[in-house]
C-alpha positions as CSV (number, residue, x, y, z in Angstrom):
1,X,6.8,-78.8,-11.1
2,X,4.5,-77.8,-14.3
3,X,4.8,-76.7,-17.6
4,X,2.6,-73.5,-16.6
5,X,4.8,-72.6,-13.5
6,X,7.5,-72.6,-15.5
7,X,6.5,-70.1,-17.4
8,X,4.7,-67.7,-14.9
9,X,8.7,-67.7,-12.9
10,X,9.9,-67.1,-16.3
11,X,7.9,-64.2,-17.0
12,X,7.8,-62.9,-13.8
13,X,11.9,-63.1,-14.3
14,X,11.4,-60.9,-16.7
15,X,9.2,-58.7,-15.7
16,X,11.5,-57.4,-12.7
17,X,14.6,-57.4,-14.6
18,X,13.1,-55.0,-16.9
19,X,11.5,-51.9,-14.2
20,X,14.3,-49.4,-14.5
21,X,13.4,-48.6,-11.3
22,X,14.5,-52.2,-9.5
23,X,18.5,-51.7,-10.4
24,X,20.5,-52.7,-7.8
25,X,18.2,-54.7,-5.5
26,X,18.5,-58.0,-5.1
27,X,14.8,-59.9,-5.5
28,X,12.8,-63.5,-5.0
29,X,10.0,-64.5,-6.1
30,X,8.1,-67.2,-5.7
31,X,4.7,-68.6,-7.7
32,X,1.8,-70.7,-6.4
33,X,-1.0,-71.8,-7.8
34,X,-1.4,-67.3,-9.3
35,X,-0.3,-66.3,-6.3
36,X,3.4,-64.7,-6.0
37,X,5.7,-63.6,-3.0
38,X,8.1,-61.1,-3.0
39,X,10.8,-61.1,-1.1
40,X,13.9,-59.1,-0.8
41,X,14.7,-55.5,0.3
42,X,13.9,-52.7,-1.8
43,X,15.4,-48.7,-0.7
44,X,12.1,-46.8,-0.9
45,X,8.0,-47.3,-1.1
46,X,7.9,-46.6,-4.7
47,X,10.8,-49.0,-5.3
48,X,8.7,-51.6,-3.0
49,X,6.0,-50.3,-5.1
50,X,7.1,-50.4,-8.2
51,X,7.8,-53.9,-8.3
52,X,4.3,-55.2,-7.4
53,X,3.2,-53.2,-10.6
54,X,5.8,-55.3,-12.4
55,X,4.1,-57.8,-11.5
56,X,1.6,-57.5,-11.7
57,X,0.9,-56.7,-15.4
58,X,2.4,-60.6,-15.4
59,X,-0.4,-63.6,-17.3
60,X,-1.2,-65.4,-14.7
61,X,-0.8,-63.3,-11.7
62,X,-4.3,-63.8,-9.4
63,X,-2.3,-63.0,-6.1
64,X,0.5,-61.0,-4.8
65,X,1.9,-61.0,-1.2
66,X,3.7,-58.4,-1.4
67,X,6.6,-59.2,1.8
68,X,10.0,-56.5,0.2
69,X,11.5,-54.7,3.6
70,X,12.5,-51.0,2.7
71,X,15.5,-50.4,4.0
72,X,17.5,-46.8,2.8
73,X,20.9,-48.0,1.8
74,X,24.2,-46.2,3.6
75,X,27.3,-44.8,1.3
76,X,28.1,-48.3,1.1
77,X,25.1,-50.0,0.4
78,X,25.2,-47.3,-2.4
79,X,28.8,-47.4,-4.4
80,X,26.9,-51.2,-4.6
81,X,23.9,-50.3,-6.7
82,X,25.8,-48.4,-8.8
83,X,28.5,-51.0,-10.3
84,X,26.3,-53.4,-13.0
85,X,25.2,-56.3,-12.7
86,X,22.1,-54.8,-10.5
87,X,19.6,-56.9,-10.2
88,X,19.5,-60.3,-9.0
89,X,15.4,-62.4,-9.6
90,X,15.4,-65.7,-7.9
91,X,13.4,-68.0,-8.0
92,X,12.6,-69.7,-4.3
93,X,11.1,-72.8,-3.5
94,X,7.5,-73.0,-1.6
95,X,8.7,-71.6,1.8
96,X,12.1,-70.8,1.9
97,X,13.0,-67.5,3.1
98,X,15.3,-65.0,1.6
């Protein structure tokens, strides 16, 4: 992996982890030549859009493939996501499902 790709992955992680809209969501992402793929599950279409907007502003992002799934949380998930720490951004190898 090139230094440029590593820097992009670091910037993506910072952008996602600093978004208050994504607290409590386990998100994955991968990047290749300026194309970023978002994977994971969020609890609303608004949060799906906010994840995309968070990374849209990152230098080096040219295209976003937003594969986030929307699944409203049930009572057990709400309790779990209200406890910190909550956001886990991971670097996925190319082609690896989440």
